[in-house]
mmCIF file of the N, C-alpha and C atoms, coordinates in Angstrom:
data_MODEL
# 
_entry.id   MODEL 
# 
loop_
_atom_site.group_PDB 
_atom_site.id 
_atom_site.type_symbol 
_atom_site.label_atom_id 
_atom_site.label_alt_id 
_atom_site.label_comp_id 
_atom_site.label_asym_id 
_atom_site.label_entity_id 
_atom_site.label_seq_id 
_atom_site.pdbx_PDB_ins_code 
_atom_site.Cartn_x 
_atom_site.Cartn_y 
_atom_site.Cartn_z 
_atom_site.occupancy 
_atom_site.B_iso_or_equiv 
_atom_site.pdbx_formal_charge 
_atom_site.auth_seq_id 
_atom_site.auth_comp_id 
_atom_site.auth_asym_id 
_atom_site.auth_atom_id 
_atom_site.pdbx_PDB_model_num 
ATOM 1   N N  . UNK A 1 1  ? 108.250 238.445 121.966 1.00 0.00 ? 1  UNK A N  1 
ATOM 2   C CA . UNK A 1 1  ? 107.606 239.017 123.443 1.00 0.00 ? 1  UNK A CA 1 
ATOM 3   C C  . UNK A 1 1  ? 106.894 239.951 123.609 1.00 0.00 ? 1  UNK A C  1 
ATOM 4   N N  . UNK A 1 2  ? 105.851 240.615 123.525 1.00 0.00 ? 2  UNK A N  1 
ATOM 5   C CA . UNK A 1 2  ? 105.267 242.005 123.832 1.00 0.00 ? 2  UNK A CA 1 
ATOM 6   C C  . UNK A 1 2  ? 105.255 242.446 125.386 1.00 0.00 ? 2  UNK A C  1 
ATOM 7   N N  . UNK A 1 3  ? 105.668 243.745 125.308 1.00 0.00 ? 3  UNK A N  1 
ATOM 8   C CA . UNK A 1 3  ? 106.186 244.307 126.926 1.00 0.00 ? 3  UNK A CA 1 
ATOM 9   C C  . UNK A 1 3  ? 104.479 244.205 127.335 1.00 0.00 ? 3  UNK A C  1 
ATOM 10  N N  . UNK A 1 4  ? 104.940 243.964 128.930 1.00 0.00 ? 4  UNK A N  1 
ATOM 11  C CA . UNK A 1 4  ? 103.215 244.076 129.645 1.00 0.00 ? 4  UNK A CA 1 
ATOM 12  C C  . UNK A 1 4  ? 102.933 245.296 130.007 1.00 0.00 ? 4  UNK A C  1 
ATOM 13  N N  . UNK A 1 5  ? 101.594 245.461 129.667 1.00 0.00 ? 5  UNK A N  1 
ATOM 14  C CA . UNK A 1 5  ? 100.918 246.786 130.114 1.00 0.00 ? 5  UNK A CA 1 
ATOM 15  C C  . UNK A 1 5  ? 100.014 246.706 131.304 1.00 0.00 ? 5  UNK A C  1 
ATOM 16  N N  . UNK A 1 6  ? 100.090 247.515 131.909 1.00 0.00 ? 6  UNK A N  1 
ATOM 17  C CA . UNK A 1 6  ? 98.957  247.652 133.050 1.00 0.00 ? 6  UNK A CA 1 
ATOM 18  C C  . UNK A 1 6  ? 98.191  248.856 133.495 1.00 0.00 ? 6  UNK A C  1 
ATOM 19  N N  . UNK A 1 7  ? 97.169  249.389 133.981 1.00 0.00 ? 7  UNK A N  1 
ATOM 20  C CA . UNK A 1 7  ? 96.447  250.758 134.223 1.00 0.00 ? 7  UNK A CA 1 
ATOM 21  C C  . UNK A 1 7  ? 97.505  251.393 135.113 1.00 0.00 ? 7  UNK A C  1 
ATOM 22  N N  . UNK A 1 8  ? 97.585  252.548 134.499 1.00 0.00 ? 8  UNK A N  1 
ATOM 23  C CA . UNK A 1 8  ? 98.386  253.870 135.738 1.00 0.00 ? 8  UNK A CA 1 
ATOM 24  C C  . UNK A 1 8  ? 97.004  254.007 136.844 1.00 0.00 ? 8  UNK A C  1 
ATOM 25  N N  . UNK A 1 9  ? 97.537  255.208 137.751 1.00 0.00 ? 9  UNK A N  1 
ATOM 26  C CA . UNK A 1 9  ? 96.599  255.586 138.880 1.00 0.00 ? 9  UNK A CA 1 
ATOM 27  C C  . UNK A 1 9  ? 95.674  256.807 138.397 1.00 0.00 ? 9  UNK A C  1 
ATOM 28  N N  . UNK A 1 10 ? 96.047  257.634 137.104 1.00 0.00 ? 10 UNK A N  1 
ATOM 29  C CA . UNK A 1 10 ? 95.468  258.423 136.462 1.00 0.00 ? 10 UNK A CA 1 
ATOM 30  C C  . UNK A 1 10 ? 93.842  258.064 135.949 1.00 0.00 ? 10 UNK A C  1 
ATOM 31  N N  . UNK A 1 11 ? 92.836  258.583 135.958 1.00 0.00 ? 11 UNK A N  1 
ATOM 32  C CA . UNK A 1 11 ? 91.617  258.418 135.422 1.00 0.00 ? 11 UNK A CA 1 
ATOM 33  C C  . UNK A 1 11 ? 91.558  259.365 134.612 1.00 0.00 ? 11 UNK A C  1 
ATOM 34  N N  . UNK A 1 12 ? 92.148  260.400 133.695 1.00 0.00 ? 12 UNK A N  1 
ATOM 35  C CA . UNK A 1 12 ? 91.868  261.532 133.240 1.00 0.00 ? 12 UNK A CA 1 
ATOM 36  C C  . UNK A 1 12 ? 92.253  260.908 132.007 1.00 0.00 ? 12 UNK A C  1 
ATOM 37  N N  . UNK A 1 13 ? 91.676  261.814 130.930 1.00 0.00 ? 13 UNK A N  1 
ATOM 38  C CA . UNK A 1 13 ? 91.947  261.754 129.330 1.00 0.00 ? 13 UNK A CA 1 
ATOM 39  C C  . UNK A 1 13 ? 92.464  262.936 128.804 1.00 0.00 ? 13 UNK A C  1 
ATOM 40  N N  . UNK A 1 14 ? 93.256  262.986 128.039 1.00 0.00 ? 14 UNK A N  1 
ATOM 41  C CA . UNK A 1 14 ? 94.009  264.039 127.444 1.00 0.00 ? 14 UNK A CA 1 
ATOM 42  C C  . UNK A 1 14 ? 93.352  264.051 125.609 1.00 0.00 ? 14 UNK A C  1 
ATOM 43  N N  . UNK A 1 15 ? 92.485  265.061 125.459 1.00 0.00 ? 15 UNK A N  1 
ATOM 44  C CA . UNK A 1 15 ? 91.906  264.952 124.138 1.00 0.00 ? 15 UNK A CA 1 
ATOM 45  C C  . UNK A 1 15 ? 92.877  266.129 123.369 1.00 0.00 ? 15 UNK A C  1 
ATOM 46  N N  . UNK A 1 16 ? 93.621  265.966 122.334 1.00 0.00 ? 16 UNK A N  1 
ATOM 47  C CA . UNK A 1 16 ? 93.866  267.060 121.168 1.00 0.00 ? 16 UNK A CA 1 
ATOM 48  C C  . UNK A 1 16 ? 92.975  268.308 121.075 1.00 0.00 ? 16 UNK A C  1 
ATOM 49  N N  . UNK A 1 17 ? 93.490  269.049 121.102 1.00 0.00 ? 17 UNK A N  1 
ATOM 50  C CA . UNK A 1 17 ? 93.083  270.453 121.329 1.00 0.00 ? 17 UNK A CA 1 
ATOM 51  C C  . UNK A 1 17 ? 92.408  270.747 120.070 1.00 0.00 ? 17 UNK A C  1 
ATOM 52  N N  . UNK A 1 18 ? 92.907  270.492 118.956 1.00 0.00 ? 18 UNK A N  1 
ATOM 53  C CA . UNK A 1 18 ? 91.854  270.769 117.610 1.00 0.00 ? 18 UNK A CA 1 
ATOM 54  C C  . UNK A 1 18 ? 90.984  269.817 117.762 1.00 0.00 ? 18 UNK A C  1 
ATOM 55  N N  . UNK A 1 19 ? 90.645  268.565 118.874 1.00 0.00 ? 19 UNK A N  1 
ATOM 56  C CA . UNK A 1 19 ? 89.424  268.211 118.307 1.00 0.00 ? 19 UNK A CA 1 
ATOM 57  C C  . UNK A 1 19 ? 88.547  268.680 119.513 1.00 0.00 ? 19 UNK A C  1 
ATOM 58  N N  . UNK A 1 20 ? 88.701  268.705 120.757 1.00 0.00 ? 20 UNK A N  1 
ATOM 59  C CA . UNK A 1 20 ? 88.079  269.109 121.810 1.00 0.00 ? 20 UNK A CA 1 
ATOM 60  C C  . UNK A 1 20 ? 88.641  270.247 122.766 1.00 0.00 ? 20 UNK A C  1 
ATOM 61  N N  . UNK A 1 21 ? 87.758  271.032 123.574 1.00 0.00 ? 21 UNK A N  1 
ATOM 62  C CA . UNK A 1 21 ? 88.370  271.842 124.331 1.00 0.00 ? 21 UNK A CA 1 
ATOM 63  C C  . UNK A 1 21 ? 88.533  271.256 125.591 1.00 0.00 ? 21 UNK A C  1 
ATOM 64  N N  . UNK A 1 22 ? 88.133  270.197 126.193 1.00 0.00 ? 22 UNK A N  1 
ATOM 65  C CA . UNK A 1 22 ? 88.569  269.370 127.732 1.00 0.00 ? 22 UNK A CA 1 
ATOM 66  C C  . UNK A 1 22 ? 89.527  268.350 127.007 1.00 0.00 ? 22 UNK A C  1 
ATOM 67  N N  . UNK A 1 23 ? 90.343  268.217 128.343 1.00 0.00 ? 23 UNK A N  1 
ATOM 68  C CA . UNK A 1 23 ? 92.049  267.516 128.522 1.00 0.00 ? 23 UNK A CA 1 
ATOM 69  C C  . UNK A 1 23 ? 91.222  266.147 128.837 1.00 0.00 ? 23 UNK A C  1 
ATOM 70  N N  . UNK A 1 24 ? 91.842  265.050 127.961 1.00 0.00 ? 24 UNK A N  1 
ATOM 71  C CA . UNK A 1 24 ? 90.914  263.904 128.318 1.00 0.00 ? 24 UNK A CA 1 
ATOM 72  C C  . UNK A 1 24 ? 92.285  262.895 128.082 1.00 0.00 ? 24 UNK A C  1 
ATOM 73  N N  . UNK A 1 25 ? 92.860  261.817 128.859 1.00 0.00 ? 25 UNK A N  1 
ATOM 74  C CA . UNK A 1 25 ? 94.269  261.007 128.388 1.00 0.00 ? 25 UNK A CA 1 
ATOM 75  C C  . UNK A 1 25 ? 93.719  259.811 129.201 1.00 0.00 ? 25 UNK A C  1 
ATOM 76  N N  . UNK A 1 26 ? 94.792  259.086 129.247 1.00 0.00 ? 26 UNK A N  1 
ATOM 77  C CA . UNK A 1 26 ? 94.565  257.689 130.014 1.00 0.00 ? 26 UNK A CA 1 
ATOM 78  C C  . UNK A 1 26 ? 96.458  257.445 130.273 1.00 0.00 ? 26 UNK A C  1 
ATOM 79  N N  . UNK A 1 27 ? 96.725  256.989 131.463 1.00 0.00 ? 27 UNK A N  1 
ATOM 80  C CA . UNK A 1 27 ? 97.812  256.544 131.503 1.00 0.00 ? 27 UNK A CA 1 
ATOM 81  C C  . UNK A 1 27 ? 98.186  254.422 131.444 1.00 0.00 ? 27 UNK A C  1 
ATOM 82  N N  . UNK A 1 28 ? 98.744  254.477 131.026 1.00 0.00 ? 28 UNK A N  1 
ATOM 83  C CA . UNK A 1 28 ? 99.632  253.040 131.120 1.00 0.00 ? 28 UNK A CA 1 
ATOM 84  C C  . UNK A 1 28 ? 100.737 252.709 131.234 1.00 0.00 ? 28 UNK A C  1 
ATOM 85  N N  . UNK A 1 29 ? 101.254 252.259 132.605 1.00 0.00 ? 29 UNK A N  1 
ATOM 86  C CA . UNK A 1 29 ? 102.406 251.603 132.989 1.00 0.00 ? 29 UNK A CA 1 
ATOM 87  C C  . UNK A 1 29 ? 102.742 250.372 132.390 1.00 0.00 ? 29 UNK A C  1 
ATOM 88  N N  . UNK A 1 30 ? 104.286 250.377 132.212 1.00 0.00 ? 30 UNK A N  1 
ATOM 89  C CA . UNK A 1 30 ? 104.861 249.774 131.441 1.00 0.00 ? 30 UNK A CA 1 
ATOM 90  C C  . UNK A 1 30 ? 106.062 249.001 131.914 1.00 0.00 ? 30 UNK A C  1 
ATOM 91  N N  . UNK A 1 31 ? 106.981 247.947 131.734 1.00 0.00 ? 31 UNK A N  1 
ATOM 92  C CA . UNK A 1 31 ? 108.197 247.775 132.614 1.00 0.00 ? 31 UNK A CA 1 
ATOM 93  C C  . UNK A 1 31 ? 109.218 247.848 131.683 1.00 0.00 ? 31 UNK A C  1 
ATOM 94  N N  . UNK A 1 32 ? 109.100 248.661 130.226 1.00 0.00 ? 32 UNK A N  1 
ATOM 95  C CA . UNK A 1 32 ? 110.483 248.872 129.436 1.00 0.00 ? 32 UNK A CA 1 
ATOM 96  C C  . UNK A 1 32 ? 109.701 249.861 128.586 1.00 0.00 ? 32 UNK A C  1 
ATOM 97  N N  . UNK A 1 33 ? 109.751 251.322 128.578 1.00 0.00 ? 33 UNK A N  1 
ATOM 98  C CA . UNK A 1 33 ? 109.376 252.354 127.696 1.00 0.00 ? 33 UNK A CA 1 
ATOM 99  C C  . UNK A 1 33 ? 109.846 252.441 125.996 1.00 0.00 ? 33 UNK A C  1 
ATOM 100 N N  . UNK A 1 34 ? 111.051 251.667 126.326 1.00 0.00 ? 34 UNK A N  1 
ATOM 101 C CA . UNK A 1 34 ? 111.621 251.798 124.701 1.00 0.00 ? 34 UNK A CA 1 
ATOM 102 C C  . UNK A 1 34 ? 110.854 250.284 124.017 1.00 0.00 ? 34 UNK A C  1 
ATOM 103 N N  . UNK A 1 35 ? 110.356 249.122 124.599 1.00 0.00 ? 35 UNK A N  1 
ATOM 104 C CA . UNK A 1 35 ? 110.189 248.544 124.103 1.00 0.00 ? 35 UNK A CA 1 
ATOM 105 C C  . UNK A 1 35 ? 108.555 248.226 123.813 1.00 0.00 ? 35 UNK A C  1 
ATOM 106 N N  . UNK A 1 36 ? 107.902 249.484 124.265 1.00 0.00 ? 36 UNK A N  1 
ATOM 107 C CA . UNK A 1 36 ? 106.330 249.690 124.844 1.00 0.00 ? 36 UNK A CA 1 
ATOM 108 C C  . UNK A 1 36 ? 106.430 251.063 123.393 1.00 0.00 ? 36 UNK A C  1 
ATOM 109 N N  . UNK A 1 37 ? 107.247 251.523 123.227 1.00 0.00 ? 37 UNK A N  1 
ATOM 110 C CA . UNK A 1 37 ? 107.464 252.794 122.287 1.00 0.00 ? 37 UNK A CA 1 
ATOM 111 C C  . UNK A 1 37 ? 107.133 251.957 120.450 1.00 0.00 ? 37 UNK A C  1 
ATOM 112 N N  . UNK A 1 38 ? 107.912 251.012 120.623 1.00 0.00 ? 38 UNK A N  1 
ATOM 113 C CA . UNK A 1 38 ? 108.082 250.066 119.657 1.00 0.00 ? 38 UNK A CA 1 
ATOM 114 C C  . UNK A 1 38 ? 106.696 249.520 119.136 1.00 0.00 ? 38 UNK A C  1 
ATOM 115 N N  . UNK A 1 39 ? 106.509 248.571 120.358 1.00 0.00 ? 39 UNK A N  1 
ATOM 116 C CA . UNK A 1 39 ? 105.288 247.759 120.088 1.00 0.00 ? 39 UNK A CA 1 
ATOM 117 C C  . UNK A 1 39 ? 104.147 248.762 119.631 1.00 0.00 ? 39 UNK A C  1 
ATOM 118 N N  . UNK A 1 40 ? 103.795 249.780 120.470 1.00 0.00 ? 40 UNK A N  1 
ATOM 119 C CA . UNK A 1 40 ? 102.592 250.626 120.276 1.00 0.00 ? 40 UNK A CA 1 
ATOM 120 C C  . UNK A 1 40 ? 102.857 251.057 118.803 1.00 0.00 ? 40 UNK A C  1 
ATOM 121 N N  . UNK A 1 41 ? 103.938 251.754 118.539 1.00 0.00 ? 41 UNK A N  1 
ATOM 122 C CA . UNK A 1 41 ? 103.990 252.084 117.254 1.00 0.00 ? 41 UNK A CA 1 
ATOM 123 C C  . UNK A 1 41 ? 103.777 251.355 115.784 1.00 0.00 ? 41 UNK A C  1 
ATOM 124 N N  . UNK A 1 42 ? 103.861 250.390 116.368 1.00 0.00 ? 42 UNK A N  1 
ATOM 125 C CA . UNK A 1 42 ? 103.691 248.488 115.608 1.00 0.00 ? 42 UNK A CA 1 
ATOM 126 C C  . UNK A 1 42 ? 102.217 248.590 115.022 1.00 0.00 ? 42 UNK A C  1 
ATOM 127 N N  . UNK A 1 43 ? 101.586 249.110 116.282 1.00 0.00 ? 43 UNK A N  1 
ATOM 128 C CA . UNK A 1 43 ? 99.878  248.876 116.088 1.00 0.00 ? 43 UNK A CA 1 
ATOM 129 C C  . UNK A 1 43 ? 99.159  249.848 115.815 1.00 0.00 ? 43 UNK A C  1 
ATOM 130 N N  . UNK A 1 44 ? 100.304 250.729 115.261 1.00 0.00 ? 44 UNK A N  1 
ATOM 131 C CA . UNK A 1 44 ? 99.337  252.034 114.641 1.00 0.00 ? 44 UNK A CA 1 
ATOM 132 C C  . UNK A 1 44 ? 99.377  253.553 115.576 1.00 0.00 ? 44 UNK A C  1 
ATOM 133 N N  . UNK A 1 45 ? 99.922  253.317 117.070 1.00 0.00 ? 45 UNK A N  1 
ATOM 134 C CA . UNK A 1 45 ? 100.009 254.507 117.862 1.00 0.00 ? 45 UNK A CA 1 
ATOM 135 C C  . UNK A 1 45 ? 100.874 255.432 117.273 1.00 0.00 ? 45 UNK A C  1 
ATOM 136 N N  . UNK A 1 46 ? 100.848 256.894 117.357 1.00 0.00 ? 46 UNK A N  1 
ATOM 137 C CA . UNK A 1 46 ? 101.758 257.546 117.030 1.00 0.00 ? 46 UNK A CA 1 
ATOM 138 C C  . UNK A 1 46 ? 102.181 258.570 118.425 1.00 0.00 ? 46 UNK A C  1 
ATOM 139 N N  . UNK A 1 47 ? 104.102 258.406 118.319 1.00 0.00 ? 47 UNK A N  1 
ATOM 140 C CA . UNK A 1 47 ? 104.365 259.530 118.919 1.00 0.00 ? 47 UNK A CA 1 
ATOM 141 C C  . UNK A 1 47 ? 103.846 260.667 119.302 1.00 0.00 ? 47 UNK A C  1 
ATOM 142 N N  . UNK A 1 48 ? 103.382 261.269 120.868 1.00 0.00 ? 48 UNK A N  1 
ATOM 143 C CA . UNK A 1 48 ? 102.839 262.711 120.627 1.00 0.00 ? 48 UNK A CA 1 
ATOM 144 C C  . UNK A 1 48 ? 103.359 263.356 121.657 1.00 0.00 ? 48 UNK A C  1 
ATOM 145 N N  . UNK A 1 49 ? 104.939 263.650 121.647 1.00 0.00 ? 49 UNK A N  1 
ATOM 146 C CA . UNK A 1 49 ? 105.707 264.166 122.798 1.00 0.00 ? 49 UNK A CA 1 
ATOM 147 C C  . UNK A 1 49 ? 105.679 265.634 122.828 1.00 0.00 ? 49 UNK A C  1 
ATOM 148 N N  . UNK A 1 50 ? 104.713 266.290 121.340 1.00 0.00 ? 50 UNK A N  1 
ATOM 149 C CA . UNK A 1 50 ? 104.150 267.700 121.401 1.00 0.00 ? 50 UNK A CA 1 
ATOM 150 C C  . UNK A 1 50 ? 103.135 267.853 122.968 1.00 0.00 ? 50 UNK A C  1 
ATOM 151 N N  . UNK A 1 51 ? 102.331 267.060 123.216 1.00 0.00 ? 51 UNK A N  1 
ATOM 152 C CA . UNK A 1 51 ? 101.310 266.881 124.043 1.00 0.00 ? 51 UNK A CA 1 
ATOM 153 C C  . UNK A 1 51 ? 101.776 267.862 125.121 1.00 0.00 ? 51 UNK A C  1 
ATOM 154 N N  . UNK A 1 52 ? 102.958 267.285 125.622 1.00 0.00 ? 52 UNK A N  1 
ATOM 155 C CA . UNK A 1 52 ? 103.349 268.130 127.209 1.00 0.00 ? 52 UNK A CA 1 
ATOM 156 C C  . UNK A 1 52 ? 104.587 267.995 127.520 1.00 0.00 ? 52 UNK A C  1 
ATOM 157 N N  . UNK A 1 53 ? 105.648 268.492 127.690 1.00 0.00 ? 53 UNK A N  1 
ATOM 158 C CA . UNK A 1 53 ? 106.621 268.213 128.051 1.00 0.00 ? 53 UNK A CA 1 
ATOM 159 C C  . UNK A 1 53 ? 106.966 267.565 129.437 1.00 0.00 ? 53 UNK A C  1 
ATOM 160 N N  . UNK A 1 54 ? 107.464 266.249 129.450 1.00 0.00 ? 54 UNK A N  1 
ATOM 161 C CA . UNK A 1 54 ? 107.652 265.437 130.624 1.00 0.00 ? 54 UNK A CA 1 
ATOM 162 C C  . UNK A 1 54 ? 109.242 265.981 131.494 1.00 0.00 ? 54 UNK A C  1 
ATOM 163 N N  . UNK A 1 55 ? 108.985 265.737 132.629 1.00 0.00 ? 55 UNK A N  1 
ATOM 164 C CA . UNK A 1 55 ? 110.078 266.512 133.691 1.00 0.00 ? 55 UNK A CA 1 
ATOM 165 C C  . UNK A 1 55 ? 111.235 265.287 133.195 1.00 0.00 ? 55 UNK A C  1 
ATOM 166 N N  . UNK A 1 56 ? 112.844 266.351 133.269 1.00 0.00 ? 56 UNK A N  1 
ATOM 167 C CA . UNK A 1 56 ? 113.697 265.907 132.748 1.00 0.00 ? 56 UNK A CA 1 
ATOM 168 C C  . UNK A 1 56 ? 114.041 264.018 133.837 1.00 0.00 ? 56 UNK A C  1 
ATOM 169 N N  . UNK A 1 57 ? 114.622 263.192 133.096 1.00 0.00 ? 57 UNK A N  1 
ATOM 170 C CA . UNK A 1 57 ? 114.676 261.963 133.831 1.00 0.00 ? 57 UNK A CA 1 
ATOM 171 C C  . UNK A 1 57 ? 113.445 261.021 133.968 1.00 0.00 ? 57 UNK A C  1 
ATOM 172 N N  . UNK A 1 58 ? 112.339 261.613 133.619 1.00 0.00 ? 58 UNK A N  1 
ATOM 173 C CA . UNK A 1 58 ? 111.151 260.778 133.647 1.00 0.00 ? 58 UNK A CA 1 
ATOM 174 C C  . UNK A 1 58 ? 111.234 259.902 132.620 1.00 0.00 ? 58 UNK A C  1 
ATOM 175 N N  . UNK A 1 59 ? 110.708 258.590 132.604 1.00 0.00 ? 59 UNK A N  1 
ATOM 176 C CA . UNK A 1 59 ? 110.618 257.545 131.875 1.00 0.00 ? 59 UNK A CA 1 
ATOM 177 C C  . UNK A 1 59 ? 109.300 257.212 131.247 1.00 0.00 ? 59 UNK A C  1 
ATOM 178 N N  . UNK A 1 60 ? 109.040 258.143 130.394 1.00 0.00 ? 60 UNK A N  1 
ATOM 179 C CA . UNK A 1 60 ? 107.639 257.935 129.684 1.00 0.00 ? 60 UNK A CA 1 
ATOM 180 C C  . UNK A 1 60 ? 107.603 258.793 128.535 1.00 0.00 ? 60 UNK A C  1 
ATOM 181 N N  . UNK A 1 61 ? 106.413 258.376 127.587 1.00 0.00 ? 61 UNK A N  1 
ATOM 182 C CA . UNK A 1 61 ? 106.293 259.083 126.556 1.00 0.00 ? 61 UNK A CA 1 
ATOM 183 C C  . UNK A 1 61 ? 104.656 259.456 126.277 1.00 0.00 ? 61 UNK A C  1 
ATOM 184 N N  . UNK A 1 62 ? 104.105 260.084 125.464 1.00 0.00 ? 62 UNK A N  1 
ATOM 185 C CA . UNK A 1 62 ? 102.790 260.138 124.693 1.00 0.00 ? 62 UNK A CA 1 
ATOM 186 C C  . UNK A 1 62 ? 102.684 259.812 123.953 1.00 0.00 ? 62 UNK A C  1 
ATOM 187 N N  . UNK A 1 63 ? 101.695 259.128 123.136 1.00 0.00 ? 63 UNK A N  1 
ATOM 188 C CA . UNK A 1 63 ? 101.362 258.231 122.292 1.00 0.00 ? 63 UNK A CA 1 
ATOM 189 C C  . UNK A 1 63 ? 99.493  258.848 121.703 1.00 0.00 ? 63 UNK A C  1 
ATOM 190 N N  . UNK A 1 64 ? 99.358  258.918 120.586 1.00 0.00 ? 64 UNK A N  1 
ATOM 191 C CA . UNK A 1 64 ? 97.758  258.959 120.566 1.00 0.00 ? 64 UNK A CA 1 
ATOM 192 C C  . UNK A 1 64 ? 97.547  257.785 119.407 1.00 0.00 ? 64 UNK A C  1 
ATOM 193 N N  . UNK A 1 65 ? 95.984  256.949 120.091 1.00 0.00 ? 65 UNK A N  1 
ATOM 194 C CA . UNK A 1 65 ? 95.824  255.845 120.019 1.00 0.00 ? 65 UNK A CA 1 
ATOM 195 C C  . UNK A 1 65 ? 95.255  255.498 118.144 1.00 0.00 ? 65 UNK A C  1 
ATOM 196 N N  . UNK A 1 66 ? 94.936  254.452 117.726 1.00 0.00 ? 66 UNK A N  1 
ATOM 197 C CA . UNK A 1 66 ? 94.335  254.990 116.251 1.00 0.00 ? 66 UNK A CA 1 
ATOM 198 C C  . UNK A 1 66 ? 93.356  255.393 116.190 1.00 0.00 ? 66 UNK A C  1 
ATOM 199 N N  . UNK A 1 67 ? 92.253  255.777 117.362 1.00 0.00 ? 67 UNK A N  1 
ATOM 200 C CA . UNK A 1 67 ? 91.433  256.373 117.389 1.00 0.00 ? 67 UNK A CA 1 
ATOM 201 C C  . UNK A 1 67 ? 91.458  257.827 118.210 1.00 0.00 ? 67 UNK A C  1 
ATOM 202 N N  . UNK A 1 68 ? 92.945  257.999 118.121 1.00 0.00 ? 68 UNK A N  1 
ATOM 203 C CA . UNK A 1 68 ? 93.012  259.754 118.428 1.00 0.00 ? 68 UNK A CA 1 
ATOM 204 C C  . UNK A 1 68 ? 93.097  259.936 120.282 1.00 0.00 ? 68 UNK A C  1 
ATOM 205 N N  . UNK A 1 69 ? 93.057  259.052 120.830 1.00 0.00 ? 69 UNK A N  1 
ATOM 206 C CA . UNK A 1 69 ? 93.274  259.109 121.998 1.00 0.00 ? 69 UNK A CA 1 
ATOM 207 C C  . UNK A 1 69 ? 94.339  259.323 122.769 1.00 0.00 ? 69 UNK A C  1 
ATOM 208 N N  . UNK A 1 70 ? 94.780  260.394 123.467 1.00 0.00 ? 70 UNK A N  1 
ATOM 209 C CA . UNK A 1 70 ? 96.259  260.422 123.858 1.00 0.00 ? 70 UNK A CA 1 
ATOM 210 C C  . UNK A 1 70 ? 96.322  259.561 125.328 1.00 0.00 ? 70 UNK A C  1 
ATOM 211 N N  . UNK A 1 71 ? 97.995  258.928 125.391 1.00 0.00 ? 71 UNK A N  1 
ATOM 212 C CA . UNK A 1 71 ? 97.991  258.176 126.238 1.00 0.00 ? 71 UNK A CA 1 
ATOM 213 C C  . UNK A 1 71 ? 99.490  258.819 126.658 1.00 0.00 ? 71 UNK A C  1 
ATOM 214 N N  . UNK A 1 72 ? 99.254  258.453 127.904 1.00 0.00 ? 72 UNK A N  1 
ATOM 215 C CA . UNK A 1 72 ? 100.827 258.573 128.696 1.00 0.00 ? 72 UNK A CA 1 
ATOM 216 C C  . UNK A 1 72 ? 101.044 257.366 129.151 1.00 0.00 ? 72 UNK A C  1 
ATOM 217 N N  . UNK A 1 73 ? 102.132 256.889 128.659 1.00 0.00 ? 73 UNK A N  1 
ATOM 218 C CA . UNK A 1 73 ? 103.008 255.431 129.076 1.00 0.00 ? 73 UNK A CA 1 
ATOM 219 C C  . UNK A 1 73 ? 103.890 255.903 129.826 1.00 0.00 ? 73 UNK A C  1 
ATOM 220 N N  . UNK A 1 74 ? 103.994 255.448 130.941 1.00 0.00 ? 74 UNK A N  1 
ATOM 221 C CA . UNK A 1 74 ? 105.146 255.547 131.889 1.00 0.00 ? 74 UNK A CA 1 
ATOM 222 C C  . UNK A 1 74 ? 105.547 254.171 132.697 1.00 0.00 ? 74 UNK A C  1 
ATOM 223 N N  . UNK A 1 75 ? 106.686 254.333 132.643 1.00 0.00 ? 75 UNK A N  1 
ATOM 224 C CA . UNK A 1 75 ? 107.430 252.951 132.864 1.00 0.00 ? 75 UNK A CA 1 
ATOM 225 C C  . UNK A 1 75 ? 107.773 252.753 134.832 1.00 0.00 ? 75 UNK A C  1 
ATOM 226 N N  . UNK A 1 76 ? 107.302 251.365 134.861 1.00 0.00 ? 76 UNK A N  1 
ATOM 227 C CA . UNK A 1 76 ? 107.286 250.901 136.046 1.00 0.00 ? 76 UNK A CA 1 
ATOM 228 C C  . UNK A 1 76 ? 108.464 251.701 137.047 1.00 0.00 ? 76 UNK A C  1 
ATOM 229 N N  . UNK A 1 77 ? 108.344 251.705 138.615 1.00 0.00 ? 77 UNK A N  1 
ATOM 230 C CA . UNK A 1 77 ? 109.932 251.621 139.278 1.00 0.00 ? 77 UNK A CA 1 
ATOM 231 C C  . UNK A 1 77 ? 110.484 250.813 139.225 1.00 0.00 ? 77 UNK A C  1 
ATOM 232 N N  . UNK A 1 78 ? 109.395 249.863 139.001 1.00 0.00 ? 78 UNK A N  1 
ATOM 233 C CA . UNK A 1 78 ? 110.619 248.083 139.214 1.00 0.00 ? 78 UNK A CA 1 
ATOM 234 C C  . UNK A 1 78 ? 111.112 247.896 137.306 1.00 0.00 ? 78 UNK A C  1 
ATOM 235 N N  . UNK A 1 79 ? 110.839 248.650 136.345 1.00 0.00 ? 79 UNK A N  1 
ATOM 236 C CA . UNK A 1 79 ? 111.089 248.627 134.991 1.00 0.00 ? 79 UNK A CA 1 
ATOM 237 C C  . UNK A 1 79 ? 112.271 248.683 135.129 1.00 0.00 ? 79 UNK A C  1 
# 
């Protein structure tokens, strides 16, 4: 079974500094961050936790899509 994804509330894009000067990123919300991380890795997405520190206890992670767009994956409150 694949994890369920839905769009988040953010409409920003975070682009790696070495590629662009502006920050561009997308948010995805999932029911389970651990399952989502494994699924996205299997699909060619790379963890990019160095992008920005997330708050302690925050259920989320940064990934880079195969086309190098940064995504914040967050766990829904009902996850």
